[in-house]
Structure formats: C-alpha cells, structure tokens
DOVO-894086 format. One record per residue (C-alpha): residue number from 1; chain; x, y negated, z negated. Coordinates in Angstrom, 3 decimals, decimal comma. Layout:
REM DOVO-894086
RONU     i   ch          u          v          w
RONU   NUM    A          X          Y          Z
...
//
This chain:
REM DOVO-894086
RONU     i   ch          u          v          w
RONU     1    A     57,365     44,473    160,578
RONU     2    A     56,552     47,639    162,523
RONU     3    A     52,828     47,477    163,309
RONU     4    A     52,697     51,247    163,861
RONU     5    A     53,968     51,756    160,316
RONU     6    A     51,318     49,388    158,938
RONU     7    A     48,620     51,090    160,993
RONU     8    A     49,569     54,503    159,645
RONU     9    A     49,785     53,184    156,097
RONU    10    A     46,368     51,503    156,372
RONU    11    A     44,774     54,639    157,776
RONU    12    A     46,298     56,871    155,110
RONU    13    A     45,163     54,450    152,398
RONU    14    A     41,606     54,573    153,742
RONU    15    A     41,691     58,373    153,717
RONU    16    A     43,064     58,391    150,161
RONU    17    A     40,368     56,029    148,902
RONU    18    A     37,398     57,167    150,978
RONU    19    A     37,204     53,853    152,849
RONU    20    A     36,322     53,116    156,478
RONU    21    A     39,239     53,561    158,835
RONU    22    A     41,121     50,422    159,896
RONU    23    A     40,476     48,528    163,120
RONU    24    A     42,565     46,000    165,004
RONU    25    A     41,128     42,519    164,593
RONU    26    A     42,445     38,985    165,248
RONU    27    A     46,029     40,052    165,591
RONU    28    A     46,002     42,051    162,358
RONU    29    A     44,484     45,168    160,820
RONU    30    A     41,047     44,982    159,173
RONU    31    A     39,508     47,380    156,669
RONU    32    A     35,924     46,825    155,504
RONU    33    A     36,425     47,784    151,872
RONU    34    A     32,965     46,453    150,873
RONU    35    A     33,491     46,347    147,113
RONU    36    A     32,426     43,583    144,705
RONU    37    A     36,079     42,591    144,282
RONU    38    A     37,015     42,764    147,978
RONU    39    A     34,560     42,695    150,855
RONU    40    A     37,218     43,244    153,500
RONU    41    A     40,938     42,920    153,917
RONU    42    A     43,144     41,791    156,766
RONU    43    A     46,780     42,863    156,965
RONU    44    A     49,339     41,039    159,088
RONU    45    A     52,850     42,161    159,961
RONU    46    A     54,190     38,623    159,567
RONU    47    A     53,163     34,948    159,534
RONU    48    A     51,055     34,108    162,573
RONU    49    A     48,692     31,330    163,744
RONU    50    A     45,890     33,906    163,651
RONU    51    A     46,054     33,866    159,848
RONU    52    A     45,342     30,136    159,775
RONU    53    A     42,412     30,524    162,165
RONU    54    A     40,991     33,422    160,176
RONU    55    A     41,296     31,673    156,814
RONU    56    A     39,682     28,469    158,036
RONU    57    A     36,821     30,401    159,620
RONU    58    A     36,125     32,464    156,479
RONU    59    A     33,104     31,141    154,567
RONU    60    A     32,438     34,051    152,178
RONU    61    A     34,200     35,012    148,952
RONU    62    A     36,362     38,053    148,198
RONU    63    A     38,000     38,354    151,597
RONU    64    A     41,657     39,355    151,255
RONU    65    A     44,434     38,333    153,615
RONU    66    A     47,649     40,294    153,155
RONU    67    A     51,025     39,494    154,655
RONU    68    A     54,261     41,403    154,919
RONU    69    A     56,341     38,465    153,804
RONU    70    A     56,843     36,094    150,885
RONU    71    A     53,928     34,321    149,254
RONU    72    A     54,973     30,846    150,358
RONU    73    A     54,596     31,837    154,019
RONU    74    A     51,040     32,978    153,400
RONU    75    A     50,074     29,958    151,313
RONU    76    A     51,215     27,654    154,117
RONU    77    A     48,601     29,214    156,417
RONU    78    A     45,457     29,204    154,253
RONU    79    A     43,338     26,288    152,988
RONU    80    A     43,567     25,135    149,369
RONU    81    A     41,380     27,202    147,089
RONU    82    A     42,529     30,651    148,160
RONU    83    A     43,729     32,610    145,117
RONU    84    A     47,235     34,033    145,144
RONU    85    A     47,534     37,564    143,729
RONU    86    A     50,517     39,013    141,830
RONU    87    A     53,641     39,744    143,832
RONU    88    A     53,895     43,218    145,363
RONU    89    A     56,360     45,050    147,590
RONU    90    A     56,088     47,358    150,577
RONU    91    A     58,567     50,177    150,012
RONU    92    A     59,843     53,110    152,050
RONU    93    A     61,831     56,220    151,191
RONU    94    A     64,372     56,629    154,009
RONU    95    A     65,371     60,103    152,841
RONU    96    A     63,217     62,556    150,937
RONU    97    A     64,257     63,069    147,319
RONU    98    A     61,841     65,756    146,193
RONU    99    A     63,221     67,401    143,113
RONU   100    A     61,193     69,923    141,143
RONU   101    A     58,021     68,664    139,493
RONU   102    A     58,966     69,531    135,910
RONU   103    A     56,898     68,323    132,949
RONU   104    A     57,681     68,594    129,227
RONU   105    A     56,107     71,220    127,016
RONU   106    A     52,503     70,334    126,267
RONU   107    A     51,674     69,152    129,801
RONU   108    A     50,568     70,811    133,032
RONU   109    A     50,283     69,665    136,642
RONU   110    A     47,009     69,982    138,557
RONU   111    A     46,925     69,470    142,339
RONU   112    A     43,786     69,139    144,460
RONU   113    A     44,092     68,938    148,267
RONU   114    A     41,194     67,789    150,459
RONU   115    A     42,098     67,657    154,125
RONU   116    A     44,714     64,956    154,657
RONU   117    A     44,343     63,664    151,082
RONU   118    A     45,758     65,038    147,824
RONU   119    A     45,326     64,178    144,159
RONU   120    A     47,692     65,074    141,336
RONU   121    A     47,059     64,880    137,603
RONU   122    A     49,380     65,600    134,725
RONU   123    A     47,196     66,778    131,866
RONU   124    A     48,110     67,111    128,198
RONU   125    A     47,178     70,200    126,223
RONU   126    A     44,320     68,274    124,599
RONU   127    A     42,783     67,596    128,020
RONU   128    A     43,921     63,985    128,249
RONU   129    A     44,957     62,812    131,720
RONU   130    A     48,454     61,492    131,035
RONU   131    A     49,358     60,527    134,610
RONU   132    A     47,684     60,591    138,003
RONU   133    A     48,268     59,686    141,613
RONU   134    A     47,080     60,250    145,154
RONU   135    A     48,652     60,886    148,540
RONU   136    A     47,493     60,979    152,147
RONU   137    A     48,946     61,283    155,625
RONU   138    A     47,882     59,595    158,857
RONU   139    A     49,493     58,471    162,089
RONU   140    A     52,961     59,680    161,167
RONU   141    A     52,898     57,960    157,766
RONU   142    A     52,698     59,613    154,341
RONU   143    A     51,671     57,402    151,422
RONU   144    A     51,502     57,716    147,671
RONU   145    A     48,796     55,619    146,088
RONU   146    A     47,305     54,574    142,731
RONU   147    A     50,150     55,890    140,590
RONU   148    A     49,389     55,518    136,882
RONU   149    A     50,799     56,794    133,595
RONU   150    A     48,831     56,265    130,389
RONU   151    A     50,631     54,058    127,872
RONU   152    A     50,779     56,776    125,202
RONU   153    A     52,575     59,144    127,595
RONU   154    A     55,258     56,910    129,077
RONU   155    A     59,035     57,455    128,928
RONU   156    A     58,627     61,220    129,061
RONU   157    A     59,539     61,690    132,717
RONU   158    A     55,936     62,110    133,806
RONU   159    A     56,211     59,462    136,518
RONU   160    A     59,127     61,279    138,131
RONU   161    A     57,299     64,624    137,931
RONU   162    A     54,156     63,054    139,390
RONU   163    A     56,038     61,616    142,370
RONU   164    A     57,709     64,975    143,005
RONU   165    A     54,373     66,778    142,926
RONU   166    A     52,834     64,257    145,311
RONU   167    A     55,822     64,485    147,641
RONU   168    A     55,392     68,242    147,814
RONU   169    A     51,955     67,733    149,435
RONU   170    A     53,471     66,091    152,530
RONU   171    A     52,703     68,239    155,557
RONU   172    A     54,724     66,657    158,357
RONU   173    A     58,473     66,526    157,606
RONU   174    A     58,842     63,667    160,094
RONU   175    A     56,201     61,410    158,506
RONU   176    A     57,561     58,145    157,142
RONU   177    A     56,924     57,538    153,452
RONU   178    A     55,355     54,246    152,390
RONU   179    A     53,956     52,766    149,193
RONU   180    A     53,140     49,394    147,720
RONU   181    A     54,591     48,584    144,319
RONU   182    A     54,058     46,041    141,602
RONU   183    A     57,039     44,270    140,088
RONU   184    A     57,163     46,861    137,287
RONU   185    A     56,610     49,836    139,584
RONU   186    A     59,424     48,801    141,898
RONU   187    A     62,002     49,692    139,239
RONU   188    A     60,784     53,295    138,908
RONU   189    A     60,515     53,864    142,644
RONU   190    A     64,002     52,471    143,238
RONU   191    A     65,456     55,163    140,965
RONU   192    A     63,679     57,763    143,129
RONU   193    A     65,267     56,587    146,366
RONU   194    A     62,663     54,083    147,528
RONU   195    A     63,793     50,751    148,971
RONU   196    A     61,953     47,465    149,506
RONU   197    A     61,017     46,985    153,149
RONU   198    A     59,235     43,663    152,634
RONU   199    A     57,577     41,449    150,044
RONU   200    A     53,814     41,919    150,185
RONU   201    A     51,686     38,830    149,502
RONU   202    A     47,917     38,604    149,062
RONU   203    A     45,406     35,767    148,840
RONU   204    A     41,666     36,056    148,183
RONU   205    A     39,018     33,667    149,460
RONU   206    A     37,331     31,717    146,647
RONU   207    A     33,723     31,996    145,495
RONU   208    A     32,915     29,171    147,868
RONU   209    A     35,110     28,303    150,796
RONU   210    A     36,986     25,162    149,788
RONU   211    A     37,493     22,178    152,119
RONU   212    A     41,048     21,644    153,285
RONU   213    A     41,638     18,752    150,864
RONU   214    A     40,351     20,554    147,754
RONU   215    A     42,648     21,357    144,866
RONU   216    A     44,315     24,727    145,196
RONU   217    A     43,380     27,477    142,756
RONU   218    A     46,537     29,473    142,221
//
C-alpha cells in the first residue's frame, strides 16, 4: 500500500473530525483520537513485525490497530483477546464521476465549508436531516467521510446526490479520492465509480491486556 496515500487520508480524516494530526510511529501512522471508544489508532500499510511488537507492548484498552489487508493477517500478529471489528474496505475513485447534485422535491442541499473541511446535509422540508456527510483534503488526498442516510429517506437517490455535492467541494483536481466503506456501503460506492483498493481490518485492545495464551475474544 502507498504510504503517502495513507498519510494523506489520515491527515484529511483528522481535519474532517477535528482530531490531532497524524504522526509516524513504529513503522505506521498514529493518531491520538482520545475518545472513550478509541484512545489512539495505529494504521499500517501491510503486515509487519512492528504490529506484533506494538500489540504485545500495549497494556491499555481501546487502542486500535488497523491494517490495509485481510483480517487473518492482522489476527496472526496480535495476542489473543484483541477484538476484531467488522470488515471494511479502503476504496479509491480512479476517475471523477461528479454528476449534478439533484435531490427530489421536498429536499434541499446545504453545504458548509471551513478551510480544508466541508460538510453537506440534505434536509427535508420539515427540517429533518435526511442525509449527511463530510469531506476534507490534505497532502494530495481528498476524502469523503461519515456518509449517512436516515432509514426513512433511503432509496430516493439521496446518497448519490450527497456524494456529488461532496465531490464538488474538492479544490485540487489532482487530489486522489479515498474513502473507507462498510460491506453495505461498498455496493453504493461501486455504482459511483469507486473501486476497492484493499481490505481494511481493525482490532481493538481489550479492557485488560490478555496474556498470549488467553482465549481470544472475537
């Protein structure tokens, strides 16, 4: 995996979410997210001995290790007890496919831009936020992030309109487009010209660091 791409994606994600900027650490990229669910995260471009060393040295809960690769490669490098998260995918859009951001009658698009970050909402006439998403650009990488459509407003084309509106906020034509997708989200993004670059696996350290011979919690 291209480390420059991951660096740009990590930096753009931090800008989008108001997090500290990433730093290089132990052969990977570290972001100190400092939330109750995730104290910090480490991202690695592929399986490496550094992941094993990091996992065995971690003695606090809610530390995430993320790997561009399949889950089994990551599980082979961490002690039993680390919790595997749902499968995700790192996706890119090799060519821009920005059609018009058109919403059905009864909806409107609202865009807010703050420096390198943008937020888009699709709002129903009654004031309900039907869909929302965020975008940011850093280090030659443009990301879309936290894409969501409310259940009552699905299958109306709002997701496509949202992605088009977010794409229109990209400033640098040469920036590479990156996102991470769930299993369900991958289907939508594929129809919009996105392709899977790599599986994206995550494990979280347990409440108490488990000894190597403990039963795995998966």
